[in-house]
PAKOLMAR-984956 format. One record per residue: x negated, y, z negated of N, C-alpha, C in turn; residue in three letters. Coordinates in pm, whole numbers, plus 50000, padded with zeros to 5 digits. Each point is the difference from the previous one (the first is absolute). Example, Ala and Ser with C-alpha at 12.3 -4.5 7.8 and 13.67 -1.06 7.14 Angstrom:
486814943149220500895011950000499105012050000ALA
500355010550072499185011949994500775010949927SER
This chain:
485724990748061500924997949926501364993050040MET
500435007350110501374995850007499974988750098ILE
498984997650088499674987750087499964988649910PHE
498795001649913499864988749904501114993949922THR
501225010549999500844993249902501084991950106ALA
499904998550080500714991650096499644984750005ALA
500904991450021499924986650004498584997750083PRO
499254988049984498714998250079500704996650138GLY
500964990750020500334998450129500485010150115ALA
500635010949900500375011550072498815010950017PHE
499074999449934498765007950031499574996350123ARG
499614985150028499514995850129500965007450135GLN
501374994449974500725005550089500035016250049VAL
499835007849878500125012750001498545007250086LEU
499024990749974498585002850095500404996750112ALA
500274990450042500324998150132500915006950066ALA
500995007349936500995010250045499265012750054TYR
499215003749901499035014250016499434999750099ALA
499254990050001498914997750117500524999050135VAL
501334994450022500634998950125500375012150032SER
500605006749911500745014149998498805009950046CYS
498884998849927498635008850068500074999150131TYR
499594987850023499924999850180500995003850091GLY
501114998349942501385005950077499805016050002ASN
500095006849882499765012050022498745007250069TYR
498984994050008498985001650070500075000150146LEU
500814991950055500144998250141501395005150047ASN
500785009849905501165003150030499895012050100LEU
498955008349993499875009650100498914993150122ILE
499174993249985499094993850100500874989950087ALA
500974993349944500994994050093500815005050069LEU
500495011849978500745008450088499015007450102GLY
498985005349969499065003550091499574990950115LEU
499624987949942499494989150094501374995850102PHE
501064999249941501234996850091500295010450096THR
499845011049984499785010650071499094999350118LEU
499094999249974498924995150089500234987850105ARG
500174988549922500644989550114501165001250076VAL
500735009049934501234999750090500275012250109THR
499045010649939499855010650120501035009449986GLY
501024998549911500965012549998500684996149856SER
500485014049975500975000049847501134993550020PRO
500694993450112501024993750010499634984349961PHE
498854997650068499524986449962499854997849870GLY
499455008649949499585000449842501284999949909LEU
501195006950050501144998449938500624986050008GLY
499854993950116500634989750027499454986049920ALA
498565000849983499384990749908500385001649855LEU
499945012249948500315004049871501624995749959MET
500924999850095501164997450006500164984449964ALA
499304994250105499824985149978499484995049875ALA
498915006849937499654995749842501195002849928ARG
500695010750000501305002749934500834989550004LEU
500404997450111501104991450041499824985849982LEU
498724997449977499404985749947500314999649855ALA
499835010249950500345003149822501354997049975GLY
500875006450074501174998250003500574990049998VAL
499704991250115500584986650015499414990149895VAL
498585003449973499814991249888500365002749867MET
500295012149986500935001949854501454990249998GLY
500464999350112501374992650016499534985449965LEU
499034996550054499674986049970499314996649854ALA
499365010049973498744997749876501384993149891ALA
500925005549966500814994949887499974985249964GLY
500464991950152499974986749998498894991249966ALA
499125006850089498524994449964499464999849845LEU
500005010749959499695002449872500694991449903VAL
501484996450034500664993149906499794986350011SER
499424994850104500014987550006498634992750044ARG
498965009649984498664996150058499055005149867LEU
498814990849988499215006849928499375014550004ASP
500445007149944499515014850016498365003949990ARG
499264991349905498555003650010499854994750148ARG
500144988750051499744996250144500315010750084LYS
501125003349986500505012550113499125009850003LEU
499395004649864499365012049993498434995250099MET
499544990349961498784995050027500235000350184ILE
501144994150024500114998450140500125013550072THR
500575010249922500175012550084498635008850002THR
499354997849889498615004149985499144993750123ASP
500084988250032499044993950128500675006250104VAL
500815000750041500815004050111499845014950038VAL
499905007949867499705012150042498435002650013GLN
498904990049945499175002750006499504995150154ALA
500994990250068499404996350105500315010150129GLY
501045008849959500665011150071498695010949998ALA
499845002849896498745011749977498714993150082MET
499474990149972499014996150090500095000650156THR
501264998050054500385002250097499825011950068THR
500435011549920500005011850013498515004150003THR
499124994449931498475004449985499504996850115ALA
500394988350068499204993450082500505009750142VAL
500985003450002500855009250111499015013549977LEU
499785005049883499375014349972498424998350047ALA
499324985749981498674999050015499824999550163PHE
500744993350051499854996550151500785013450075THR
500415009349927500645013250063500894991750134ALA
500824989449958500834995650087501485006749975ALA
500615001650121501265012749992501154987150043ASN
500034987249903500894991749985501285002549931ALA
501045005550064500995004049900501104989049927VAL
499934987850098500564990649939499514993949888VAL
499024995649969499164997349902500295009349856PRO
499905013050033500155007549901501405000749951LEU
500975000250121501464998649958500454989549894ALA
499324986350027500154990849905499485000949879VAL
498945007749993499214999749883500935010249917SER
500495012350072500955008349921501194992949942MET
500744989650059501084994349984499504992649856VAL
499064991150004499494994549913499845004749855LEU
499305013850012499925007149876501035004749955LEU
501155005050093501225005149935500954987049914GLY
499854988550086500704988749927499224997649853ALA
498724997250051499204993749862500075010149890GLY
499935010050006499895012249907501614998249920ASN
501104999150066501014997049941500444989149919THR
499774988550067500224988549954498694998549830LEU
499045004150023498995000349862500535009549909PHE
500625009850026500475008349929501374995449910THR
501174993850091500894994949952499534985449909VAL
499064994550022499744988449929499195004249860ALA
499335009449996499415005849892500675005549903LEU
501005011650048500965002649899501194988249960ARG
500084992050070500804989149928499324989849940SER
498525000349984499434992449918499535007149870SER
500325011549983499485007549861500764994549906VAL
501214998449947500604994449912499294984649926PRO
499554992150108499364987549949498375004049957GLY
499565010050045498665004549948500035008249891LEU
501215006749968499765009149880499874993849870ALA
500364989749962499914993449888500745008449866GLY
499145002049914501085008149875499445014050016ASP
499275004550141499965013350015500975010450053ALA
501004990050081501105006650044499755004850149GLY
501115000750106499485002650134499845016350019PRO
500485007549882499885014850038498695005150015ALA
499204996349885498645002249987499274997950129GLY
500164985250034499184996050125500425005750112LEU
501265007150010500445003950135499305014050008ASN
499825005949874499115012249973498595000150064GLY
499504984149952498485000350057500024998350130LEU
500994996650069499824997550158500295015550072LEU
500575007149919500155014150075498735004349952VAL
499405002149904498785005449983498804993250074THR
500064987850011498904994450098500285005950148ALA
501085001250059500245004450098499715015850030ARG
500175006649894499635018249984498584997950003SER
499274992949949498505002150017499694995850118ILE
500494988050075499394995250123500505011150091ALA
501065007249971500315011350112498965011049980THR
499625003649888498785009450005498894994350045VAL
499534989249978498734997450036500174993250146LEU
501054994550065499984998350142499895011150081GLY
501155011449972499795012650076498735006949987PHE
499184998549886498805009449947498894992650106ALA
500254987150007498714993250083500404998450150SER
500875002350045500654999550127499255006450095ALA
499785012449982499325008950083498344994250017GLY
499284999949902498614997049994500174984050088PHE
500774990349967499724989050029500044996950161VAL
501185007350027500065002350167498765009150053VAL
500185013449951499015006350031498504995650012GLY
499694990049916498684997549983499824986850109ALA
501084989050004499814985550024500824997250129TRP
501135009550003500844996650112501164991649979GLY
500984999050087501204990949949500004985649953PHE
499044993250102499604988349971499674997049862GLY
499255006549949499414996049876500965001449879ILE
500835013050049501295001449886501044989250007ALA
500534996050136500734987949983499384986949949PHE
498924997950009499174988449963500194997949842ALA
499595014349964500065001149847501484994949937LEU
501175008650066501014997549977500594985449995ASN
499584994050111499924983550000499444994649888GLY
498935003949954499124994349870500955000349887LEU
500735012449983500975002549891500904989049991THR
500534997450106501104989250002499394985349993PHE
498894998150015499154986349981499734997349850VAL
499465014249943500004999649849501334999049921PHE
501155004650049500954999449929500694985750032SER
499854993050105500304984149992499194992049915ALA
498585003950001499134991049926500415002849823LEU
500245008749962500345002049875501404989949956VAL
501425005550084500794994749992500124983550017LEU
498974994350060499724987849993499644994549876ALA
499415006449913499764998149844500955001549930ARG
500815008150046501175000749877501224991249987VAL
500494995349889500674993849983501345006149927ARG
501215003150084501165005349948500694991749937PHE
501125006949886500834990949900501014995650120GLU
500554988649906501254993150096500855012050058PRO
500645009749917501035009850062499525007750116ASP
498374999749993499705009650123499694992850127ALA
499654989149988499624989650119500624988050028GLY
501044997949921500724988650043500615002750085ARG
500714986550079501225000250113501114999949933VAL
500845007850013501255000949941501214992350061VAL
500394994249935501394991750029501205005449933LYS
500365005950051501445009449946500954990149964ALA
500655001749869501234992449952500965000250107SER
500205010150045501185004550079499674999950131ARG
500804999450120499924998550123499585014850073PRO
498854998550086499475011850059500675008150036ARG
501654998950058500985010750059500435007549874THR
499994995649876500415010549901499125008649950SER
498554998150028499065007349965500145017750057VAL
499964998350155499935013550055501415009149946LEU
501364993949989500925005849998499955011049847PRO
499364991249920499525005949853499205012150011GLU
498984997050102498805007450018500725015850022VAL
500854998150115500455011750101501195007949893PHE
500394990349911501195007949910499515006349869GLY
498514997549979499545006549862499645014550012SER
499825004649885499485017249985498704999650045LEU
499174990749968498664999650071499965004150122VAL
500744995450096499945001250129500375016550053VAL
500685005149900500195014150014498535007949943VAL
499174994249935498745004349974499204995050104MET
500434990150088498854998450127500375011150103VAL
500975002350015500895010350079499015012749974VAL
500175005149893499465013149921498314996750031VAL
499494989550002498664999750014499825001150149ARG
500744996850068499845000750155500025014250042GLY
500895005949952500195016750024499165006549934LEU
499074995649889499045005249933498894999850113ASP
499694988350098498874995650053500575010250133ALA
501115003850031500525008150133499375011549967PHE
500365009449835499645009049989498425003949992GLY
499314990749954498654999549995499295001850127SER
500594993750094499235000550149500025015350057ALA
501065007549939500005014550070498825005049913SER
499575001249893498925005449956498564995150038HIS
500254989550057498594992750030499915005950156ASN
500965003350085500005004750127499825015350012VAL
500525007349881499965014550006498835005649936ALA
499324990849908498855004349901499015008450088LEU
499474991550138498805006350083500635012050055PRO
501225001050046500365015050042500105009149889VAL
500314998049873499895005549926498515007249944GLN
499334988849996498575006249972499345008050122ALA
500444998050111499525006950130500435016049963ALA
501115000349941500725012449996499425008949894SER
500144993149868499515006849884498484997849971VAL
499074994650076498674996649986499425000250130ALA
499795011750099499634993650123498824998850029PRO
499205005249892498375002449998499554983849967ALA
501014995549916499404985649954501204991049978ALA
500764995750106501064993649943499744984149951PRO
498884995650037499294986749956500264999349847SER
499165013249960499915000649855501414999449918ALA
500825008750082501335000649932500514985749970TYR
500004993150110500734985149992499014993349878LEU
498774999850004499334993449907500185003349876SER
500195011349962500325003249833501314994849977TRP
500845004150097501684997249979500154985449983PHE
499504992850077500094984149982499224995449852TRP
498895007049980499034996349885501105004849877ALA
500845010249988500815003849897501094989649972ALA
500364994150138501234989750002499464986849920TRP
498794995150068499284987249939499795001849865ALA
499445011249936499795000749863501414999049911VAL
501305005950072501264999549939500314985350003GLY
499644990250101500404985449999499134994749890GLY
499185002849971498954993749879500645001349875LEU
500595013649970500425003249887501584995849978MET
500364991050116501484995749972500114990049933ALA
498474990449991500164986049921500265004549847HIS
499005006049953500155004749821501595003449979PRO
500515008350114501075005849951501084989750014LEU
500054992150091501014988150035499734990249892SER
498984998149940499764989449922500805003649868ARG
500015013749978500775004249865501565001150066TRP
500345002250093501505006250024500824988750039LEU
499534990250085500964989950047500204990349897VAL
499324993949919500554992949868501155006649932PRO
500085012949999500725007049896501425006550074ARG
499825000450156501155007550060500354988650126VAL
501274999350016500224989750094499285003750137ARG
499374986850073499515004150150500915007350079ALA
501214996350007500755006050099500665014349968ASP
499635001349880500345016449990498665009350054LEU
498614993249962498535005250005500015001850156VAL
500214989650068500265001750144500395012450059PHE
501385002150003500735012250072499315012849943PRO
499594999449889499515014349944498695002750061VAL
499214988949984498565001450081500075005850160ALA
501004991950046499955003150136500525011850038THR
500785005849897500515014150043499005010349961ALA
499414998349906498755010649960499034996450122VAL
499564990150019499134997450119500285007350133MET
501325000350046500475008650098500075012950010SER
500385005249868499685012649953498745006650021VAL
499074991649933498755004149992499205003150151ALA
500154989650089499524999850116500545013450076PHE
501365005049979500695009550074499015012649953VAL
500024999149886499375013749921498625001150075LEU
499044989250029498755002750026499705005850132THR
501345002150085499945006850124500655013749990PHE
500035004949876500365014249982499085009749995CYS
498624996750032499085011050034499655004149871GLY
499904991949881499445005749885498394999550026TRP
499265009749911498444996949977499614987349992GLN
498544996350047499754986149976500024993449857ALA
499745008949899500254992549884501264992649956PRO
500995011050024501434995649992500334989450061ILE
499695000650153500334989450086499534986249951THR
498685000149948499404989249980500624990249852ALA
500575011849898500634997049905501194990550010ALA
500775006750092501324994250055500034988650092VAL
498754997550071499704987750078499754991049889ALA
499055001449916499824992449859501144995149935LEU
501255007450000501204998049935500714988850086VAL
499965003850130500494990150113499294988349984ALA
498794997449986499334988150010500354992749839GLY
500175005449929500564993049833501204994050045ILE
501195009450025501234995250038499914988450095ALA
499355000350100499984990650108499684984949944ASP
498815001649911499644989849926501004994249916GLY
500535007449921500864994349888501384995950096VAL
500345006350105501234992750069499714985850049GLY
498984999950059499574983950054499684990549882GLU
499685005549904499904992549862501354993049957ILE
500755010249988501214997549937500964991050087ALA
499695004550133501064991650108499154987850016PHE
498694996549972499584983550042500744994849861THR
499705007149886500264991749864501404996150015THR
500675007150042501664998150026500364987850067ARG
499255001850130500264985050085499494989449943LEU
498745000449912499474988049966500634995049887GLN
500945007349952500724993349880501454995050038ALA
500114996550141501064994650049499574983450028GLU
501154991649978499704983250007499064998750106PRO
499184988749979499024995350083500514995250171GLU
501044996649996500754996850143500505014750077ASP
500025010249928500405014450060498745007850022ARG
498964998749918499255009049991499235002250130ARG
499724985850080499165002050111500885007450115GLY
501244998249993500815002650128500195017749952HIS
500185005749902499765011649950498595008550036LEU
499114995049976498575005250076499715000950130PHE
500874989750053500024997250163500935013750048GLY
501235003549958500915010050032499165010249962LEU
499215003649890499265012949965499215002250115ALA
499234989950036498725002450082500585004550147ALA
500874994250021501095003150161500335014649965THR
500655004149897500385012249962499035011550005ALA
499154996749928498655008749981499425002650178GLU
499804989650053499324999650128500855006450074THR
501124999350027501115004650078499945014749962THR
500345004849910500175013049943498665010050059GLY
498784992749956498805009050031499984999150155PHE
500084989350060500105001950174500955009350039GLY
501094998749969501135007350049499715015349959VAL
499365002949871499825011549977498985007650061GLY
498924990950051498845006050052500275005750159MET
500984991250057500395004650157500865010549975VAL
500915001349915501095013349994499265009849948THR
499214997249893499435014749956499245009150086SER
499254987650073499195007050132500725008150100ALA
501044994149994501095008450145500705011549936ALA
500294998649849500485015049957498945009249963VAL
498754997749974498795007350004499945008450126LEU
500564996850110499835005450135501045013449970GLU
500995001749936500755007849995500155007149858VAL
499554994149922500095008049843498644999149910LEU
499735013549941498844998149931499704986449897PRO
498904998849947499584988049919500775002249889ALA
500075008649898500665001849882501644996450037PRO
500505005250113501414993750001500204987550042ALA
499004993150072500214986450006499664992549895VAL
499375002949925499674992449872501264998149902VAL
500495013849987500985003049929501394992650013GLY
500134999750165501204993650052499904983049996LEU
498964993850010499704987449988500144996149861PHE
499545006749909499554997149896501215000849899HIS
500995011350069501514998249917500534986950018SER
499954991850090500594989250041499664990549860CYS
498914998149978499174993549866500735004249892ALA
500015013949980500315007849888501434994449965LEU
501135000350102501375000349985500154987449973VAL
499354988650048499904985749987499684995949854ALA
499125007749940499584998149854500925005849912ALA
500785011250033500985007549902501144986850013VAL
500504995950133501174989349993499814990149916VAL
498944994250010499194988349902500265001649865LEU
499525011349972499485002649853501745003049963LEU
500775006250053501295002249976500434985049964SER
500254992950103500434986249976499524991149895ARG
498745002449979499374992049868500595004949874VAL
500175013949995500135005649874501225000749985THR
501325002250097501355001749949500784990650064PHE
499654992450072500874988350071499664985749939ARG
499104997349895499504989349948500974993849886ARG
500994989750028500714998249860499064995249905PRO
500545002049866499154995349901500014987149993ARG
500834987050027499724989550001499294993750132ALA
500025006750095498784996250104498655003949972ALA
499895011749931498665003549944499664989449904GLU
500554994049925499854988149897499534988550078GLU
500824996750092499864989450052498754998850115ASN
499505011550020498705000850105498915005449899GLU
499914999849875499075003149914498724993150019GLU
500294989150050498674990950001499315003950169ARG
500545006650087499425003350107499995014750050THR
500055008649910500055012550017498625007549980ASP
498864993950017498665003650009499665004049852GLY
500434996549889499865004149854499434990649938VAL
498664999749947499394991449917500674999449862LEU
500264985849924500625002349858498775009349933PRO
500335003549901499495009049886498564997449967ARG
499894982849967498674995849959499214999850116SER
500444995250099499105001250114499445014150059ARG
500815007349983499655016750026498715004049889ALA
500114994649876499035004649927498854992550029ARG
500054986950053498874991750018499525004250148ALA
500625008350083499395004050124499145011849972ASP
């Protein structure tokens, strides 16, 4: 029912996004294992993964200008085609057992850049696809679709790779990108989502306004959120081996399953919450709850309690993302693309730096301490943002920015 309530064009975009996400999560582990085999060393694996992250960071810096001036639907189709080509190349390498590092490195760079550009273009396009539904509900559907894709991708990865090998897994991922491109080719975006922007003011006036706005503080918090989240991604296998040495893989499976179910529950909660509470208030609260919940999952509770806390972390994670995305989408058209580009850069940089540094700190500190230390950065930043939004926002500024605070008018909230 929640999917059929979305506008028709958005349902097609949602299908394309969900299928391509499934392909990505299917190969998340397979691509790492294959890269290790091709490079022959953990250092080589780390170098190519770093190249992929760096490509995403660089593309994030350029994506704002691209999505603000070019047709976003065509950009999304182009990134799908490029990523399909990259996965086809990787599949050929797997089928031929060729240890060609350079083609694999090129594929990794294209995947990193393409994924970032697609995400920025998609998020920037949601307001033009929302119609009377409002962007908050559609952002929730995107989070829900990705959560489902996460569960299905992780669940089927072991079977696909184990039964048919790396080549089939990579070819299947390539087909998901082809499917996404074909679906998007049939979609007609509304003018706000797909038009070429001709700003009424000079380009040089846009970036200073972007960097001086409150939403950039939200972007910084989002980057620190990714920095903290990297720590539990790195530390969780260590924790699993410690608390469940007989079956660490089972521990990881039910932990992430609980988190993903929480992501599914985030949509209905956000659908009720965001139209009633300012998104720039919901975002820091959800970020703080998420950080605290992930720290608590490393406290050595019994499995049912840990799963319940992981569920809360998933809910808060999803609500925070929906509120953050909704708030940025409320910005004017000529600023929106730049902000989403900055957000993509902040998230990718935060996650990449967090992965490297948390892995190093794990050599000297136990997993719970590492997660607590890194997530405290996100928690403090969220509290600072919440204080600024709550106590330092003049009433006049609040009234002037009523149109862009992520709150839907009361009549639209009822319709949503």
